[in-house]
C-alpha positions as CSV (number, residue, x, y, z in Angstrom):
1,X,64.7,326.7,93.3
2,X,63.7,329.2,96.0
3,X,66.1,332.0,96.7
4,X,66.7,332.6,100.5
5,X,68.8,335.1,102.2
6,X,70.8,333.9,105.2
7,X,72.6,336.2,107.6
8,X,75.4,334.2,109.3
9,X,76.7,335.2,112.7
10,X,79.9,333.2,113.2
11,X,80.5,333.1,117.0
12,X,83.8,331.9,118.5
13,X,83.5,330.7,122.1
14,X,86.0,330.4,124.9
15,X,84.8,327.4,126.9
16,X,85.6,325.8,130.2
17,X,85.1,322.1,130.9
18,X,83.1,320.5,133.7
19,X,85.5,318.1,135.4
20,X,82.6,315.6,136.0
21,X,81.5,315.0,132.5
22,X,84.1,316.8,130.3
23,X,81.5,319.0,128.7
24,X,80.8,322.7,128.4
25,X,79.8,324.5,131.6
26,X,80.2,328.1,130.5
27,X,80.6,330.2,127.4
28,X,82.2,333.6,126.6
29,X,81.7,335.3,123.2
30,X,85.1,336.4,122.1
31,X,84.4,337.5,118.5
32,X,81.4,338.0,116.1
33,X,81.9,338.1,112.3
34,X,78.6,338.8,110.5
35,X,78.4,337.7,106.9
36,X,75.5,338.1,104.5
37,X,75.2,335.6,101.7
38,X,72.6,334.4,99.3
39,X,72.0,330.7,98.9
40,X,69.6,328.2,97.3
41,X,67.2,326.2,99.4
42,X,66.0,323.1,97.5
43,X,62.3,323.2,96.6
44,X,60.5,319.9,96.8
45,X,59.0,318.0,93.9
46,X,55.2,317.3,93.7
47,X,54.2,315.2,96.6
48,X,57.3,316.1,98.6
49,X,58.1,318.6,101.3
50,X,61.4,320.2,102.3
51,X,61.2,319.8,106.1
52,X,62.9,322.4,108.2
53,X,63.1,323.8,111.8
54,X,65.3,326.7,110.5
55,X,64.2,330.2,109.8
56,X,66.0,331.0,106.5
57,X,66.1,334.8,107.1
58,X,67.4,334.7,110.7
59,X,71.0,334.3,112.0
60,X,72.7,331.0,112.0
61,X,75.8,330.3,114.1
62,X,79.1,328.5,114.2
63,X,80.6,327.6,117.6
64,X,84.2,326.5,118.2
65,X,85.8,325.0,121.3
66,X,89.0,326.7,122.6
67,X,91.8,324.6,123.8
68,X,92.3,324.1,127.5
69,X,93.9,321.6,129.9
70,X,90.8,319.4,129.6
71,X,90.6,319.9,125.8
72,X,94.0,320.1,124.2
73,X,92.9,319.9,120.6
74,X,89.8,322.1,120.6
75,X,87.5,321.7,117.6
76,X,83.9,322.5,116.9
77,X,81.0,322.4,119.3
78,X,78.8,320.9,116.5
79,X,81.4,318.9,114.6
80,X,84.6,317.1,115.3
81,X,86.1,318.1,118.7
82,X,88.4,316.9,121.5
83,X,85.4,315.4,123.4
84,X,84.9,312.7,120.8
85,X,81.3,313.2,119.7
86,X,80.4,310.7,116.9
87,X,77.0,312.0,115.8
88,X,74.9,315.2,115.9
89,X,71.2,314.9,115.4
90,X,68.1,317.1,115.0
91,X,64.5,316.1,115.7
92,X,61.6,316.8,113.3
93,X,58.2,316.5,114.7
94,X,55.0,315.3,113.0
95,X,53.8,318.9,112.4
96,X,56.9,319.7,110.2
97,X,55.8,317.2,107.5
98,X,52.0,317.1,108.2
99,X,51.3,318.1,104.6
100,X,52.7,314.8,103.3
101,X,50.5,311.7,103.1
102,X,52.2,308.4,103.6
103,X,55.5,310.0,104.3
104,X,58.9,308.5,103.3
105,X,62.2,310.2,103.8
106,X,64.3,310.4,100.6
107,X,67.2,312.8,101.3
108,X,68.7,315.2,103.8
109,X,70.5,318.4,102.9
110,X,73.1,319.5,105.5
111,X,74.5,323.0,105.9
112,X,78.2,322.5,106.4
113,X,80.8,325.1,107.3
114,X,84.1,325.5,105.4
115,X,86.2,328.6,104.9
116,X,87.3,328.3,101.3
117,X,90.2,330.7,101.8
118,X,91.7,329.4,105.1
119,X,90.4,325.8,104.6
120,X,89.1,325.8,108.2
121,X,86.1,323.7,108.9
122,X,84.9,320.7,106.9
123,X,87.9,319.0,105.3
124,X,89.5,315.7,104.4
125,X,89.8,313.3,101.5
126,X,90.1,309.8,103.0
127,X,87.4,309.7,105.6
128,X,83.6,309.4,105.3
129,X,80.6,311.0,106.8
130,X,77.2,309.4,107.2
131,X,73.5,310.3,107.6
132,X,71.4,308.2,109.9
133,X,67.7,308.5,110.3
134,X,66.3,307.4,113.6
135,X,62.7,307.0,114.9
136,X,61.7,309.7,117.3
137,X,58.8,310.6,119.5
138,X,59.8,313.9,121.1
139,X,62.7,316.4,121.1
140,X,63.1,315.5,124.8
141,X,63.5,311.8,124.1
142,X,66.8,310.5,122.6
143,X,66.8,309.0,119.1
144,X,65.3,305.5,118.8
145,X,65.9,302.7,116.3
146,X,67.7,303.2,112.9
147,X,65.2,303.7,110.0
148,X,67.7,304.2,107.2
149,X,71.3,305.4,106.6
150,X,73.9,306.3,103.9
151,X,77.5,307.5,103.7
152,X,79.5,309.9,101.6
153,X,83.2,310.6,101.3
154,X,84.5,313.9,102.7
155,X,85.9,314.5,99.2
156,X,82.3,314.4,97.8
157,X,81.1,316.7,100.5
158,X,83.8,319.3,100.0
159,X,83.3,319.2,96.2
160,X,79.7,320.5,96.9
161,X,81.2,323.9,97.9
162,X,81.1,325.7,94.6
163,X,81.5,329.3,95.9
164,X,83.6,331.1,98.5
165,X,80.6,331.2,100.9
166,X,81.4,329.5,104.1
167,X,77.9,327.9,104.2
168,X,77.3,325.2,101.6
169,X,74.9,322.3,101.4
170,X,75.5,318.6,100.7
171,X,72.5,316.4,100.1
172,X,72.6,312.8,101.3
173,X,70.3,310.7,99.1
174,X,68.6,307.9,100.9
175,X,66.7,304.8,99.8
176,X,63.1,305.9,100.2
177,X,62.0,304.7,103.6
178,X,58.7,305.1,105.5
179,X,58.8,307.2,108.6
180,X,56.3,307.2,111.5
181,X,53.8,310.1,111.8
182,X,55.2,310.8,115.3
183,X,58.5,312.2,114.0
184,X,62.1,311.3,113.3
185,X,65.7,312.3,113.9
186,X,68.2,313.1,111.1
187,X,71.8,312.6,112.4
188,X,75.2,313.4,110.9
189,X,77.8,310.8,111.5
190,X,81.1,312.5,112.0
191,X,84.4,311.3,110.4
192,X,86.8,309.2,112.5
193,X,90.1,309.6,110.5
194,X,92.5,311.8,112.4
195,X,92.6,315.2,110.8
196,X,89.3,314.8,108.9
197,X,86.6,317.2,110.1
198,X,82.9,317.8,109.5
199,X,81.2,321.0,110.9
200,X,77.6,321.9,110.8
201,X,75.9,325.3,111.2
202,X,73.2,325.8,113.8
203,X,70.5,328.3,114.7
204,X,69.5,329.4,118.2
205,X,66.0,328.5,119.2
206,X,64.8,332.0,120.0
207,X,63.5,332.3,116.4
208,X,60.6,330.5,114.6
209,X,59.7,328.2,113.0
210,X,61.1,326.2,115.9
211,X,61.8,327.9,119.2
212,X,62.6,324.6,120.9
213,X,65.9,322.9,121.2
214,X,65.8,319.9,118.8
215,X,69.6,319.2,118.8
216,X,71.2,316.0,120.3
217,X,74.7,314.6,120.3
218,X,76.2,311.1,120.7
219,X,79.4,310.5,122.7
220,X,80.7,307.2,123.9
221,X,77.5,305.5,122.6
222,X,75.4,307.8,124.8
223,X,72.9,310.4,123.5
224,X,72.2,313.7,125.3
225,X,70.7,317.0,124.3
226,X,72.7,320.0,123.2
227,X,71.4,321.8,126.3
228,X,72.8,319.1,128.5
229,X,76.1,318.9,126.6
230,X,76.9,322.5,125.9
231,X,74.3,324.6,127.8
232,X,73.0,325.7,124.3
233,X,69.5,325.6,122.8
234,X,69.9,325.2,119.0
235,X,68.7,323.5,115.9
236,X,71.1,322.1,113.3
237,X,70.9,323.3,109.7
238,X,69.4,320.1,108.2
239,X,66.7,320.0,105.5
240,X,65.2,316.5,105.1
241,X,63.1,315.8,102.0
242,X,59.9,313.9,102.8
243,X,57.8,312.4,100.0
244,X,54.3,310.9,100.0
245,X,51.6,309.4,97.9
246,X,49.7,312.7,97.6
247,X,49.6,314.8,94.4
248,X,49.9,318.6,94.7
249,X,46.8,320.7,94.4
250,X,45.9,321.7,90.8
251,X,47.3,318.6,89.1
252,X,44.7,316.2,87.6
253,X,44.1,313.1,89.6
254,X,41.1,311.3,88.4
255,X,40.3,313.3,85.2
256,X,42.1,314.3,82.0
257,X,45.5,312.8,81.3
258,X,45.6,310.7,84.5
259,X,43.2,308.2,83.0
260,X,45.1,308.0,79.7
261,X,48.6,307.5,81.0
262,X,50.2,304.4,82.6
263,X,53.8,304.3,84.0
264,X,55.4,300.9,84.4
265,X,57.1,299.1,86.0
266,X,56.9,301.0,89.3
267,X,59.2,300.5,91.2
268,X,61.7,300.4,88.4
269,X,65.4,299.4,88.0
270,X,65.9,302.3,85.6
271,X,64.0,301.5,82.4
272,X,60.6,303.0,82.5
273,X,57.7,302.7,80.0
274,X,55.1,305.4,79.7
275,X,52.0,304.1,77.9
276,X,49.7,306.7,76.4
277,X,46.2,305.9,75.1
278,X,44.8,309.3,74.1
279,X,41.4,309.9,72.6
280,X,42.9,312.2,69.9
281,X,46.3,313.2,68.5
282,X,48.1,315.6,70.8
283,X,51.6,317.1,71.4
284,X,53.0,315.7,74.6
285,X,55.9,316.6,76.8
286,X,57.3,314.1,79.3
287,X,59.7,315.2,82.1
288,X,61.2,313.5,85.2
289,X,62.3,315.4,88.4
290,X,64.0,314.1,91.5
291,X,62.8,314.6,95.1
292,X,64.7,318.0,95.2
293,X,62.7,319.3,92.2
294,X,65.6,319.1,89.9
295,X,64.8,318.0,86.3
296,X,66.8,315.0,85.2
297,X,65.0,314.2,81.9
298,X,62.8,316.1,79.5
299,X,61.5,315.2,76.0
300,X,58.6,316.2,73.6
301,X,56.5,314.2,71.2
302,X,54.3,315.7,68.5
303,X,51.2,314.3,67.0
304,X,50.8,311.1,69.0
305,X,47.8,309.2,70.4
306,X,48.6,305.6,71.2
307,X,52.3,305.4,72.1
308,X,54.7,303.5,74.3
309,X,57.5,305.9,75.4
310,X,60.7,304.4,77.0
311,X,62.6,306.4,79.5
312,X,66.2,305.5,80.5
313,X,66.9,306.4,84.2
314,X,69.7,303.9,84.7
315,X,72.2,306.6,85.3
316,X,70.2,308.1,88.2
317,X,70.5,307.3,91.8
318,X,68.0,305.2,93.7
319,X,65.2,307.3,95.2
320,X,61.8,309.0,94.5
321,X,61.2,310.6,91.2
322,X,58.2,312.2,89.6
323,X,57.1,311.7,86.0
324,X,55.1,314.6,84.5
325,X,53.1,314.2,81.3
326,X,51.5,317.3,79.8
327,X,49.6,318.3,76.7
328,X,49.8,322.0,77.4
329,X,46.3,322.2,78.9
330,X,46.4,319.4,81.4
331,X,49.1,317.4,83.2
332,X,49.6,314.3,85.2
333,X,52.3,313.7,87.8
334,X,53.0,310.2,89.1
335,X,55.4,309.2,91.8
336,X,58.1,306.7,90.6
337,X,60.4,304.7,92.8
338,X,63.9,303.9,91.4
339,X,65.4,300.9,93.1
340,X,68.3,299.3,91.1
């Protein structure tokens, strides 16, 4: 895991509505509450990349909507609010995952807001939130066709907050799905049960790596950019995991263990066989990591040469995994698809 320091500027806005479209036409900063916290940004497994348009050392922001005659219930600019937005999306261009060959999206980590003391922000136990991935060609063009999607209960999301920090991440695990090299949108589907709320942090686009507004919103089945909706240029705190067929530099590909190890079947429903045909007796370690780089299985075998090792991954979720076989001097990493 890579430790990152995030300075959060929570900005409360007083807003006025445009009578023509019911959206924001002006903003007034009424309060600023800086908070400095330390959080973990998931590192990617071999062959994967954590894609981001967020600078992890710069400020991120929370915007709220004040009540008015046009908006009696208020809410959050980038979350549930009185205007009835149903989705909030961020565009990721080809350059953001250019290091991955044959890219497939496997997960999206979302930076939610929830005050653990006052219980403001993301909350609810009955409703669900979703993650939709759409095709995309440009940050100036609305999301295209659906590529893949998944859902989670708000109870699952809230349970991911394990500290008093108002920023916490929930990772939506997706069935690995190929994405076009032109880019894609990751979109949070907001809950619809009255009282349930989902709120996401954003970052202004005045900082790198992306100084461009990539944020869009969906209201009444119509997509429009955050600039058009709220007169704001931001990027949402979303971290997709994109995996490919490539093996990271420094790991044997055509030599060493790679020619002595076979992993089958692949794709697998959970029971995986690792066949070793070694030229001499060796001590071998076998481990399995998920697309976030988290180790889900590890075991060691001493003094083996020809061996069929069985791995039980039936308790793991569908997705991309990486099986690493090492003899202490050389190692092989092979991508494994789990599809039960």
